[in-house]
N, CA and C atoms as an extended XYZ file, in Angstrom:
555
Properties=species:S:1:pos:R:3:atomname:S:1:resname:S:1:resid:I:1 pbc="F F F"
N        58.744       -7.485       17.065 N   UNK     1
C        59.367       -8.446       16.469 CA  UNK     1
C        59.062       -9.767       17.412 C   UNK     1
N        58.866      -10.844       16.967 N   UNK     2
C        58.256      -12.312       17.813 CA  UNK     2
C        59.545      -13.240       17.370 C   UNK     2
N        60.009      -13.556       18.487 N   UNK     3
C        61.246      -14.749       18.444 CA  UNK     3
C        60.713      -15.886       18.615 C   UNK     3
N        60.833      -17.024       17.568 N   UNK     4
C        60.460      -18.485       17.790 CA  UNK     4
C        61.482      -19.106       18.502 C   UNK     4
N        61.332      -20.222       19.064 N   UNK     5
C        62.176      -20.976       19.790 CA  UNK     5
C        63.176      -22.029       19.080 C   UNK     5
N        63.559      -21.265       17.977 N   UNK     6
C        64.504      -21.802       17.079 CA  UNK     6
C        66.090      -20.929       17.506 C   UNK     6
N        66.978      -21.598       18.014 N   UNK     7
C        68.098      -21.000       18.478 CA  UNK     7
C        69.292      -21.872       18.514 C   UNK     7
N        70.363      -21.108       18.489 N   UNK     8
C        71.730      -22.060       18.632 CA  UNK     8
C        72.426      -21.360       19.756 C   UNK     8
N        73.070      -21.845       20.558 N   UNK     9
C        73.724      -21.415       21.737 CA  UNK     9
C        75.428      -21.501       21.564 C   UNK     9
N        76.036      -20.388       21.870 N   UNK    10
C        77.429      -20.491       21.710 CA  UNK    10
C        78.102      -19.948       22.796 C   UNK    10
N        78.378      -20.515       23.657 N   UNK    11
C        78.666      -20.005       24.944 CA  UNK    11
C        77.543      -18.994       25.489 C   UNK    11
N        77.896      -17.821       25.747 N   UNK    12
C        76.836      -16.698       25.984 CA  UNK    12
C        76.339      -15.904       24.831 C   UNK    12
N        76.526      -16.320       23.638 N   UNK    13
C        75.798      -15.832       22.692 CA  UNK    13
C        75.115      -16.677       21.906 C   UNK    13
N        73.887      -16.163       21.725 N   UNK    14
C        72.645      -16.869       20.671 CA  UNK    14
C        72.452      -16.113       19.640 C   UNK    14
N        71.949      -17.217       18.877 N   UNK    15
C        71.427      -16.714       17.282 CA  UNK    15
C        69.681      -17.348       17.534 C   UNK    15
N        69.130      -16.605       17.213 N   UNK    16
C        67.617      -16.654       17.166 CA  UNK    16
C        67.267      -16.484       15.698 C   UNK    16
N        66.270      -16.963       15.358 N   UNK    17
C        65.503      -17.040       14.061 CA  UNK    17
C        64.235      -16.168       14.409 C   UNK    17
N        64.013      -15.071       13.794 N   UNK    18
C        62.743      -14.175       13.837 CA  UNK    18
C        61.692      -14.659       12.840 C   UNK    18
N        60.777      -14.318       12.844 N   UNK    19
C        59.694      -14.730       12.385 CA  UNK    19
C        59.624      -14.410       10.741 C   UNK    19
N        60.720      -13.469       10.276 N   UNK    20
C        60.874      -13.552        8.801 CA  UNK    20
C        61.932      -14.666        8.243 C   UNK    20
N        62.348      -15.403        9.143 N   UNK    21
C        63.719      -16.219        8.822 CA  UNK    21
C        65.024      -15.440        8.962 C   UNK    21
N        65.012      -14.597        9.568 N   UNK    22
C        66.407      -13.757        9.507 CA  UNK    22
C        66.887      -14.093       11.052 C   UNK    22
N        68.411      -14.416       11.000 N   UNK    23
C        69.067      -14.867       12.361 CA  UNK    23
C        69.175      -13.431       13.056 C   UNK    23
N        68.970      -13.468       14.179 N   UNK    24
C        69.301      -12.047       15.159 CA  UNK    24
C        70.303      -12.792       16.192 C   UNK    24
N        71.410      -11.975       16.333 N   UNK    25
C        72.343      -12.378       17.677 CA  UNK    25
C        72.115      -11.756       18.973 C   UNK    25
N        72.297      -12.089       19.979 N   UNK    26
C        72.064      -11.490       21.298 CA  UNK    26
C        73.077      -12.329       22.330 C   UNK    26
N        73.218      -11.328       23.380 N   UNK    27
C        74.043      -11.931       24.584 CA  UNK    27
C        73.136      -12.443       25.524 C   UNK    27
N        73.591      -13.583       26.158 N   UNK    28
C        72.389      -14.341       27.260 CA  UNK    28
C        73.217      -15.022       28.038 C   UNK    28
N        72.629      -15.025       29.380 N   UNK    29
C        73.107      -16.114       30.486 CA  UNK    29
C        71.935      -16.958       30.935 C   UNK    29
N        71.992      -18.076       30.465 N   UNK    30
C        70.623      -18.894       30.658 CA  UNK    30
C        70.733      -19.810       32.113 C   UNK    30
N        72.024      -19.826       32.565 N   UNK    31
C        72.476      -20.923       33.464 CA  UNK    31
C        72.663      -20.171       34.949 C   UNK    31
N        71.463      -19.873       35.478 N   UNK    32
C        71.737      -18.957       36.692 CA  UNK    32
C        70.690      -19.518       37.832 C   UNK    32
N        70.736      -18.698       38.878 N   UNK    33
C        69.918      -19.521       40.083 CA  UNK    33
C        69.106      -18.266       40.599 C   UNK    33
N        68.278      -18.690       41.103 N   UNK    34
C        67.381      -17.756       42.190 CA  UNK    34
C        67.869      -18.035       43.319 C   UNK    34
N        67.156      -17.233       44.234 N   UNK    35
C        68.006      -17.196       45.844 CA  UNK    35
C        67.010      -18.624       46.639 C   UNK    35
N        66.489      -19.481       45.820 N   UNK    36
C        65.705      -20.535       46.218 CA  UNK    36
C        66.723      -21.615       46.138 C   UNK    36
N        67.874      -21.537       45.552 N   UNK    37
C        68.981      -22.577       45.201 CA  UNK    37
C        70.080      -22.320       46.468 C   UNK    37
N        70.603      -23.668       46.766 N   UNK    38
C        71.584      -23.553       47.833 CA  UNK    38
C        72.900      -22.661       47.478 C   UNK    38
N        73.479      -22.052       48.252 N   UNK    39
C        74.600      -21.470       48.254 CA  UNK    39
C        74.549      -20.323       47.104 C   UNK    39
N        73.454      -19.420       47.322 N   UNK    40
C        73.137      -18.309       46.443 CA  UNK    40
C        72.652      -16.937       47.264 C   UNK    40
N        72.906      -15.983       46.568 N   UNK    41
C        72.723      -14.758       47.183 CA  UNK    41
C        71.316      -14.531       47.269 C   UNK    41
N        70.895      -13.951       48.534 N   UNK    42
C        69.605      -13.612       48.784 CA  UNK    42
C        68.992      -12.307       47.876 C   UNK    42
N        69.957      -11.990       47.176 N   UNK    43
C        69.580      -10.837       46.267 CA  UNK    43
C        69.303      -11.313       44.570 C   UNK    43
N        69.219      -12.829       44.741 N   UNK    44
C        69.102      -13.274       43.117 CA  UNK    44
C        67.389      -13.525       43.301 C   UNK    44
N        66.879      -12.026       42.983 N   UNK    45
C        65.485      -12.039       42.522 CA  UNK    45
C        65.203      -11.220       41.420 C   UNK    45
N        64.458      -11.011       40.657 N   UNK    46
C        64.089      -10.585       39.420 CA  UNK    46
C        64.544       -8.937       39.522 C   UNK    46
N        64.285       -8.344       40.419 N   UNK    47
C        64.506       -6.718       40.295 CA  UNK    47
C        66.110       -6.846       40.229 C   UNK    47
N        67.016       -7.488       40.915 N   UNK    48
C        68.584       -7.435       40.740 CA  UNK    48
C        69.029       -8.342       39.656 C   UNK    48
N        68.510       -9.466       39.304 N   UNK    49
C        68.717       -9.830       38.065 CA  UNK    49
C        68.680       -9.084       36.767 C   UNK    49
N        67.714       -8.386       36.785 N   UNK    50
C        67.430       -7.194       35.844 CA  UNK    50
C        68.186       -5.985       35.707 C   UNK    50
N        68.486       -5.943       36.841 N   UNK    51
C        69.530       -4.522       37.066 CA  UNK    51
C        71.086       -5.026       36.527 C   UNK    51
N        71.535       -6.364       37.111 N   UNK    52
C        72.934       -6.629       36.877 CA  UNK    52
C        72.980       -7.166       35.197 C   UNK    52
N        71.875       -7.635       34.662 N   UNK    53
C        71.964       -8.149       33.304 CA  UNK    53
C        71.863       -6.631       32.529 C   UNK    53
N        71.314       -5.866       32.927 N   UNK    54
C        71.524       -4.316       32.094 CA  UNK    54
C        72.577       -3.888       32.374 C   UNK    54
N        73.470       -3.916       33.244 N   UNK    55
C        74.707       -3.360       33.747 CA  UNK    55
C        75.714       -4.168       32.857 C   UNK    55
N        75.487       -5.546       32.535 N   UNK    56
C        76.225       -6.323       31.798 CA  UNK    56
C        76.328       -6.364       30.384 C   UNK    56
N        75.048       -5.792       30.159 N   UNK    57
C        74.801       -5.586       28.582 CA  UNK    57
C        74.047       -6.883       28.170 C   UNK    57
N        73.409       -7.582       28.950 N   UNK    58
C        72.713       -8.981       28.664 CA  UNK    58
C        71.416       -8.565       28.009 C   UNK    58
N        70.942       -8.957       26.841 N   UNK    59
C        69.972       -8.805       26.215 CA  UNK    59
C        68.726      -10.145       26.881 C   UNK    59
N        69.047      -11.062       27.112 N   UNK    60
C        68.462      -12.372       27.633 CA  UNK    60
C        68.939      -13.061       28.946 C   UNK    60
N        68.156      -13.058       30.062 N   UNK    61
C        68.697      -13.771       31.096 CA  UNK    61
C        67.621      -14.780       31.476 C   UNK    61
N        68.045      -16.165       31.990 N   UNK    62
C        67.452      -17.300       32.476 CA  UNK    62
C        66.918      -16.825       33.489 C   UNK    62
N        65.822      -17.251       34.080 N   UNK    63
C        65.141      -17.124       35.525 CA  UNK    63
C        65.947      -17.969       36.593 C   UNK    63
N        66.031      -19.322       36.006 N   UNK    64
C        66.914      -20.237       36.875 CA  UNK    64
C        65.724      -20.863       37.751 C   UNK    64
N        66.038      -22.289       38.250 N   UNK    65
C        64.999      -22.700       39.225 CA  UNK    65
C        63.795      -22.700       38.863 C   UNK    65
N        63.234      -22.937       37.716 N   UNK    66
C        61.605      -22.914       37.285 CA  UNK    66
C        61.196      -24.078       38.022 C   UNK    66
N        61.564      -24.973       38.518 N   UNK    67
C        60.794      -26.262       39.283 CA  UNK    67
C        60.496      -25.759       40.842 C   UNK    67
N        61.024      -24.711       41.236 N   UNK    68
C        60.499      -24.436       42.661 CA  UNK    68
C        59.500      -23.651       42.687 C   UNK    68
N        58.548      -23.917       43.334 N   UNK    69
C        56.980      -23.440       43.528 CA  UNK    69
C        57.081      -21.989       43.979 C   UNK    69
N        57.536      -21.617       45.010 N   UNK    70
C        57.654      -20.282       45.318 CA  UNK    70
C        58.238      -19.395       44.563 C   UNK    70
N        59.505      -19.928       43.663 N   UNK    71
C        60.110      -19.025       42.881 CA  UNK    71
C        59.157      -18.576       41.745 C   UNK    71
N        58.413      -19.693       41.221 N   UNK    72
C        57.313      -19.914       39.929 CA  UNK    72
C        56.426      -18.670       40.444 C   UNK    72
N        55.899      -18.469       41.839 N   UNK    73
C        54.826      -17.635       42.168 CA  UNK    73
C        55.457      -16.064       42.134 C   UNK    73
N        56.768      -16.036       42.474 N   UNK    74
C        57.480      -14.789       42.580 CA  UNK    74
C        57.375      -14.271       41.288 C   UNK    74
N        57.945      -15.288       40.062 N   UNK    75
C        57.976      -14.985       38.649 CA  UNK    75
C        56.436      -14.354       38.114 C   UNK    75
N        55.659      -15.034       38.321 N   UNK    76
C        54.133      -14.672       38.198 CA  UNK    76
C        53.962      -13.118       38.652 C   UNK    76
N        54.447      -12.973       39.777 N   UNK    77
C        53.884      -11.575       40.218 CA  UNK    77
C        54.824      -10.468       39.817 C   UNK    77
N        55.984      -10.772       39.651 N   UNK    78
C        57.068       -9.827       39.025 CA  UNK    78
C        57.339       -9.459       37.752 C   UNK    78
N        57.136      -10.430       36.991 N   UNK    79
C        57.476      -10.516       35.391 CA  UNK    79
C        56.119      -10.457       34.795 C   UNK    79
N        56.014       -9.945       33.443 N   UNK    80
C        55.027       -9.877       32.537 CA  UNK    80
C        55.378      -10.288       31.190 C   UNK    80
N        54.713      -10.811       30.364 N   UNK    81
C        54.986      -11.341       29.154 CA  UNK    81
C        55.338      -10.263       28.214 C   UNK    81
N        56.605      -10.321       27.466 N   UNK    82
C        57.175       -9.157       26.516 CA  UNK    82
C        56.921       -9.633       25.062 C   UNK    82
N        57.244      -10.994       24.750 N   UNK    83
C        56.517      -11.819       23.707 CA  UNK    83
C        56.736      -13.228       23.635 C   UNK    83
N        56.460      -13.944       22.643 N   UNK    84
C        56.297      -15.303       22.810 CA  UNK    84
C        57.212      -15.901       23.515 C   UNK    84
N        56.929      -16.607       24.731 N   UNK    85
C        58.056      -17.250       25.151 CA  UNK    85
C        59.069      -16.540       26.278 C   UNK    85
N        59.032      -15.309       26.182 N   UNK    86
C        59.871      -14.312       26.861 CA  UNK    86
C        58.975      -13.306       27.529 C   UNK    86
N        59.815      -12.893       28.874 N   UNK    87
C        59.155      -12.095       29.770 CA  UNK    87
C        59.905      -10.911       30.345 C   UNK    87
N        59.476       -9.774       30.601 N   UNK    88
C        60.191       -8.395       31.293 CA  UNK    88
C        59.779       -8.276       32.803 C   UNK    88
N        60.663       -7.677       33.357 N   UNK    89
C        59.998       -7.300       34.752 CA  UNK    89
C        59.352       -6.120       34.657 C   UNK    89
N        58.425       -6.031       35.350 N   UNK    90
C        57.320       -4.825       35.574 CA  UNK    90
C        57.844       -3.656       35.880 C   UNK    90
N        57.576       -2.585       34.910 N   UNK    91
C        58.426       -1.298       35.081 CA  UNK    91
C        58.287       -1.047       36.630 C   UNK    91
N        57.667       -1.144       37.553 N   UNK    92
C        57.350       -0.290       38.825 CA  UNK    92
C        58.356       -0.965       39.806 C   UNK    92
N        58.816       -2.030       38.971 N   UNK    93
C        59.883       -3.010       39.996 CA  UNK    93
C        61.596       -2.745       39.834 C   UNK    93
N        61.626       -2.104       38.539 N   UNK    94
C        62.967       -1.799       37.983 CA  UNK    94
C        63.594       -0.893       38.878 C   UNK    94
N        65.012       -1.551       39.217 N   UNK    95
C        65.897       -0.590       39.951 CA  UNK    95
C        66.848        0.158       38.984 C   UNK    95
N        67.031        1.138       39.603 N   UNK    96
C        68.060        2.279       38.734 CA  UNK    96
C        69.411        1.462       38.332 C   UNK    96
N        69.927        1.779       37.444 N   UNK    97
C        70.992        1.476       36.931 CA  UNK    97
C        71.874        2.396       36.219 C   UNK    97
N        73.044        2.692       36.333 N   UNK    98
C        73.895        3.752       35.312 CA  UNK    98
C        73.973        3.535       34.058 C   UNK    98
N        73.837        1.978       33.885 N   UNK    99
C        74.206        1.746       32.414 CA  UNK    99
C        73.063        1.264       31.741 C   UNK    99
N        72.350        2.171       30.936 N   UNK   100
C        71.085        1.592       30.253 CA  UNK   100
C        71.091        0.972       29.086 C   UNK   100
N        70.733       -0.350       28.848 N   UNK   101
C        70.934       -0.978       27.535 CA  UNK   101
C        69.397       -1.197       27.032 C   UNK   101
N        69.210       -1.951       26.142 N   UNK   102
C        68.049       -2.224       25.838 CA  UNK   102
C        67.009       -3.383       26.959 C   UNK   102
N        66.007       -3.335       26.740 N   UNK   103
C        65.109       -3.729       28.171 CA  UNK   103
C        65.486       -5.486       27.757 C   UNK   103
N        65.852       -5.885       29.080 N   UNK   104
C        66.465       -7.029       29.296 CA  UNK   104
C        65.014       -8.163       29.210 C   UNK   104
N        65.404       -9.246       28.446 N   UNK   105
C        64.144      -10.237       28.552 CA  UNK   105
C        64.689      -11.439       29.388 C   UNK   105
N        63.527      -12.142       30.101 N   UNK   106
C        63.760      -13.239       30.878 CA  UNK   106
C        63.304      -14.319       30.031 C   UNK   106
N        63.819      -15.498       30.065 N   UNK   107
C        63.187      -16.854       29.733 CA  UNK   107
C        63.216      -17.948       30.547 C   UNK   107
N        62.391      -18.687       30.780 N   UNK   108
C        62.005      -19.738       31.777 CA  UNK   108
C        63.303      -20.725       31.905 C   UNK   108
N        64.176      -20.834       32.783 N   UNK   109
C        65.210      -21.634       32.636 CA  UNK   109
C        65.105      -22.501       34.145 C   UNK   109
N        65.762      -23.536       34.387 N   UNK   110
C        66.346      -24.315       35.431 CA  UNK   110
C        67.068      -25.410       35.243 C   UNK   110
N        67.638      -25.852       36.271 N   UNK   111
C        68.566      -26.708       36.139 CA  UNK   111
C        68.222      -27.767       37.123 C   UNK   111
N        68.356      -29.168       36.568 N   UNK   112
C        67.969      -30.395       37.029 CA  UNK   112
C        69.237      -31.321       37.026 C   UNK   112
N        69.625      -31.772       38.267 N   UNK   113
C        70.575      -32.455       38.301 CA  UNK   113
C        70.428      -34.178       38.295 C   UNK   113
N        70.940      -34.801       37.172 N   UNK   114
C        70.894      -36.253       37.157 CA  UNK   114
C        72.025      -36.934       37.840 C   UNK   114
N        72.251      -37.555       38.806 N   UNK   115
C        73.049      -38.505       39.260 CA  UNK   115
C        72.469      -39.863       39.237 C   UNK   115
N        73.310      -40.741       38.483 N   UNK   116
C        72.930      -42.108       38.249 CA  UNK   116
C        74.206      -42.881       37.810 C   UNK   116
N        73.832      -44.393       37.853 N   UNK   117
C        74.669      -45.137       37.414 CA  UNK   117
C        74.513      -45.594       36.162 C   UNK   117
N        75.445      -45.629       35.227 N   UNK   118
C        75.402      -46.505       34.012 CA  UNK   118
C        76.663      -46.889       33.781 C   UNK   118
N        76.551      -48.156       33.115 N   UNK   119
C        77.568      -48.894       32.498 CA  UNK   119
C        78.642      -49.152       33.786 C   UNK   119
N        78.205      -49.415       34.924 N   UNK   120
C        79.173      -49.385       35.972 CA  UNK   120
C        79.799      -48.129       36.397 C   UNK   120
N        79.399      -46.845       36.028 N   UNK   121
C        79.802      -45.604       36.455 CA  UNK   121
C        78.992      -44.796       36.841 C   UNK   121
N        79.304      -43.815       37.815 N   UNK   122
C        78.478      -42.936       38.148 CA  UNK   122
C        78.439      -41.737       37.174 C   UNK   122
N        77.198      -41.057       36.919 N   UNK   123
C        77.225      -40.075       36.167 CA  UNK   123
C        76.614      -38.931       36.704 C   UNK   123
N        77.250      -37.624       36.426 N   UNK   124
C        76.709      -36.429       37.240 CA  UNK   124
C        76.538      -35.424       36.282 C   UNK   124
N        75.069      -35.096       35.797 N   UNK   125
C        75.046      -34.328       34.848 CA  UNK   125
C        74.191      -33.119       35.384 C   UNK   125
N        74.485      -31.876       34.786 N   UNK   126
C        73.514      -30.738       35.006 CA  UNK   126
C        72.662      -30.548       33.633 C   UNK   126
N        71.457      -30.776       34.050 N   UNK   127
C        70.590      -30.464       32.771 CA  UNK   127
C        70.009      -29.125       32.718 C   UNK   127
N        70.389      -28.044       32.089 N   UNK   128
C        69.786      -26.989       31.716 CA  UNK   128
C        68.430      -27.239       30.854 C   UNK   128
N        67.248      -26.659       31.580 N   UNK   129
C        66.027      -26.562       31.020 CA  UNK   129
C        65.559      -25.391       30.453 C   UNK   129
N        65.070      -25.368       29.361 N   UNK   130
C        64.349      -24.050       28.876 CA  UNK   130
C        62.978      -24.482       28.364 C   UNK   130
N        61.964      -23.340       29.177 N   UNK   131
C        60.552      -23.693       28.844 CA  UNK   131
C        59.968      -22.385       28.362 C   UNK   131
N        58.927      -22.520       27.421 N   UNK   132
C        58.146      -21.225       26.886 CA  UNK   132
C        57.235      -20.530       27.931 C   UNK   132
N        56.955      -21.278       29.078 N   UNK   133
C        55.666      -20.435       29.816 CA  UNK   133
C        55.671      -20.929       31.464 C   UNK   133
N        55.256      -19.991       31.982 N   UNK   134
C        55.179      -20.504       33.528 CA  UNK   134
C        54.535      -21.660       33.671 C   UNK   134
N        53.241      -21.851       32.884 N   UNK   135
C        52.302      -23.085       32.874 CA  UNK   135
C        53.186      -24.168       32.326 C   UNK   135
N        53.926      -24.058       31.588 N   UNK   136
C        54.764      -25.331       30.934 CA  UNK   136
C        55.477      -25.696       32.211 C   UNK   136
N        55.919      -24.503       33.148 N   UNK   137
C        57.231      -24.903       34.259 CA  UNK   137
C        56.170      -25.546       35.571 C   UNK   137
N        54.942      -25.170       35.291 N   UNK   138
C        54.138      -25.847       36.587 CA  UNK   138
C        53.689      -27.123       35.960 C   UNK   138
N        53.737      -27.403       34.819 N   UNK   139
C        53.594      -29.033       34.493 CA  UNK   139
C        54.762      -29.685       34.632 C   UNK   139
N        55.944      -29.595       34.243 N   UNK   140
C        57.046      -29.930       34.324 CA  UNK   140
C        57.460      -30.151       35.810 C   UNK   140
N        57.182      -29.264       36.947 N   UNK   141
C        57.209      -29.398       38.304 CA  UNK   141
C        56.216      -30.656       38.646 C   UNK   141
N        55.302      -30.628       38.545 N   UNK   142
C        54.152      -31.547       38.876 CA  UNK   142
C        54.454      -32.854       38.391 C   UNK   142
N        54.968      -33.169       37.040 N   UNK   143
C        55.469      -34.217       36.640 CA  UNK   143
C        56.783      -34.750       37.242 C   UNK   143
N        57.620      -33.935       37.791 N   UNK   144
C        58.707      -34.280       38.377 CA  UNK   144
C        58.643      -34.671       39.742 C   UNK   144
N        57.599      -33.919       40.163 N   UNK   145
C        57.230      -34.238       41.826 CA  UNK   145
C        56.809      -35.690       42.006 C   UNK   145
N        55.900      -36.038       40.892 N   UNK   146
C        55.004      -37.251       40.739 CA  UNK   146
C        56.289      -38.442       40.422 C   UNK   146
N        57.368      -38.240       39.974 N   UNK   147
C        58.226      -39.155       39.856 CA  UNK   147
C        59.396      -39.346       41.060 C   UNK   147
N        59.082      -38.414       42.124 N   UNK   148
C        59.937      -38.668       43.195 CA  UNK   148
C        60.990      -37.406       43.552 C   UNK   148
N        60.791      -36.313       42.586 N   UNK   149
C        61.778      -35.024       42.889 CA  UNK   149
C        61.130      -34.096       44.079 C   UNK   149
N        62.010      -33.720       44.857 N   UNK   150
C        61.984      -32.880       45.683 CA  UNK   150
C        62.070      -31.371       45.160 C   UNK   150
N        61.160      -30.945       44.902 N   UNK   151
C        61.360      -29.623       44.235 CA  UNK   151
C        60.974      -28.215       45.217 C   UNK   151
N        60.556      -28.632       46.424 N   UNK   152
C        60.394      -27.473       47.383 CA  UNK   152
C        61.712      -26.998       48.404 C   UNK   152
N        62.688      -28.228       48.374 N   UNK   153
C        63.853      -27.870       49.112 CA  UNK   153
C        64.840      -26.959       48.612 C   UNK   153
N        64.849      -27.022       47.425 N   UNK   154
C        66.166      -26.390       46.644 CA  UNK   154
C        65.690      -26.169       45.058 C   UNK   154
N        66.159      -25.058       44.685 N   UNK   155
C        66.239      -24.655       43.305 CA  UNK   155
C        66.613      -25.673       42.169 C   UNK   155
N        67.462      -26.578       42.826 N   UNK   156
C        68.024      -27.513       41.719 CA  UNK   156
C        67.425      -28.640       42.205 C   UNK   156
N        66.405      -29.486       41.919 N   UNK   157
C        66.511      -30.761       42.058 CA  UNK   157
C        67.329      -31.661       41.731 C   UNK   157
N        67.503      -32.845       42.409 N   UNK   158
C        68.336      -33.919       42.170 CA  UNK   158
C        67.904      -35.213       41.730 C   UNK   158
N        67.906      -35.706       40.790 N   UNK   159
C        67.148      -37.083       40.128 CA  UNK   159
C        68.191      -38.416       39.976 C   UNK   159
N        67.441      -39.418       40.292 N   UNK   160
C        68.525      -40.208       39.657 CA  UNK   160
C        68.205      -41.024       38.307 C   UNK   160
N        67.801      -40.019       37.487 N   UNK   161
C        67.190      -40.359       36.237 CA  UNK   161
C        68.384      -40.106       35.079 C   UNK   161
N        68.589      -40.707       34.216 N   UNK   162
C        69.410      -40.692       33.161 CA  UNK   162
C        68.778      -39.587       32.318 C   UNK   162
N        69.938      -38.602       31.732 N   UNK   163
C        69.371      -37.414       30.873 CA  UNK   163
C        68.405      -37.575       29.844 C   UNK   163
N        68.662      -38.886       29.014 N   UNK   164
C        67.604      -39.109       28.245 CA  UNK   164
C        66.392      -39.571       28.764 C   UNK   164
N        66.126      -40.278       29.871 N   UNK   165
C        64.871      -40.577       30.503 CA  UNK   165
C        64.328      -39.101       30.914 C   UNK   165
N        65.203      -38.131       31.497 N   UNK   166
C        64.657      -36.935       31.804 CA  UNK   166
C        64.285      -36.054       30.925 C   UNK   166
N        64.936      -35.974       29.566 N   UNK   167
C        64.240      -35.199       28.442 CA  UNK   167
C        63.016      -35.692       27.914 C   UNK   167
N        62.777      -37.360       27.982 N   UNK   168
C        61.463      -37.864       27.870 CA  UNK   168
C        60.402      -37.495       28.652 C   UNK   168
N        60.627      -37.247       30.216 N   UNK   169
C        59.748      -36.536       31.016 CA  UNK   169
C        59.425      -35.074       30.821 C   UNK   169
N        60.382      -34.600       30.348 N   UNK   170
C        60.292      -32.854       30.080 CA  UNK   170
C        59.311      -32.848       28.735 C   UNK   170
N        59.653      -33.640       27.708 N   UNK   171
C        58.930      -33.693       26.581 CA  UNK   171
C        57.411      -34.170       26.789 C   UNK   171
N        57.185      -35.130       27.798 N   UNK   172
C        55.877      -35.316       28.033 CA  UNK   172
C        54.932      -33.996       28.766 C   UNK   172
N        55.728      -33.270       29.543 N   UNK   173
C        54.919      -32.370       30.156 CA  UNK   173
C        54.771      -30.968       29.283 C   UNK   173
N        55.642      -30.889       28.122 N   UNK   174
C        55.728      -29.905       27.140 CA  UNK   174
C        56.352      -30.026       25.869 C   UNK   174
N        55.838      -30.313       24.750 N   UNK   175
C        56.875      -30.878       23.378 CA  UNK   175
C        57.560      -29.381       23.097 C   UNK   175
N        57.629      -28.199       23.748 N   UNK   176
C        58.620      -27.190       23.183 CA  UNK   176
C        59.563      -27.074       24.158 C   UNK   176
N        59.789      -28.141       25.100 N   UNK   177
C        60.852      -27.901       25.906 CA  UNK   177
C        62.396      -28.091       25.311 C   UNK   177
N        63.495      -27.283       25.642 N   UNK   178
C        64.600      -27.343       25.202 CA  UNK   178
C        65.579      -27.533       26.339 C   UNK   178
N        66.270      -28.921       26.254 N   UNK   179
C        67.383      -29.469       27.466 CA  UNK   179
C        68.671      -29.292       26.709 C   UNK   179
N        69.503      -28.762       27.487 N   UNK   180
C        71.090      -28.789       27.282 CA  UNK   180
C        71.721      -29.314       28.617 C   UNK   180
N        72.583      -30.227       28.222 N   UNK   181
C        73.413      -30.858       29.048 CA  UNK   181
C        74.924      -30.553       29.121 C   UNK   181
N        74.998      -30.230       30.592 N   UNK   182
C        76.255      -29.769       30.962 CA  UNK   182
C        77.009      -30.273       32.004 C   UNK   182
N        78.190      -31.005       31.791 N   UNK   183
C        78.689      -31.956       32.640 CA  UNK   183
C        79.105      -31.704       34.085 C   UNK   183
N        78.506      -32.319       34.839 N   UNK   184
C        78.718      -31.882       36.369 CA  UNK   184
C        80.330      -31.853       36.819 C   UNK   184
N        80.930      -31.114       37.729 N   UNK   185
C        82.321      -31.076       38.270 CA  UNK   185
C        82.558      -31.574       39.490 C   UNK   185
């Protein structure tokens, strides 16, 4: 079954439209981080993310931190395409898990923090970005770096861009990008 990038997010449950026009529901966690983000576990690597997703019954998990170049290299090495826009952990890298459910899929995600002033107020927004391929992530990372984002120091780059301007930047790098705005605390 091929799943297109037509979906609705309801907290951790998602609805996707399959290629026959039928909605399917699955459980997902799209806002996670890798070991390259500050204050995260060194075990936030594909092998452990896959194992914990299976333990928790997740069908789909985000990769997190798609703008970090070393993380993208690790994803290239450890994941393989499963279906359009989705990846799976290579079989030889799977960790034992006492609870086995269906094979967890990965989707390329990342967080880009926007901290800026607008109408006399400081805005702090966490933008969750979903991309269809590692190549699209390469393109977005290059575009962000060209406008001054430090994508190498943390998995969560911080920009002084309005979220609308970030969306335009994202869309210029790949027209199939999906952006979700999450208010920062």
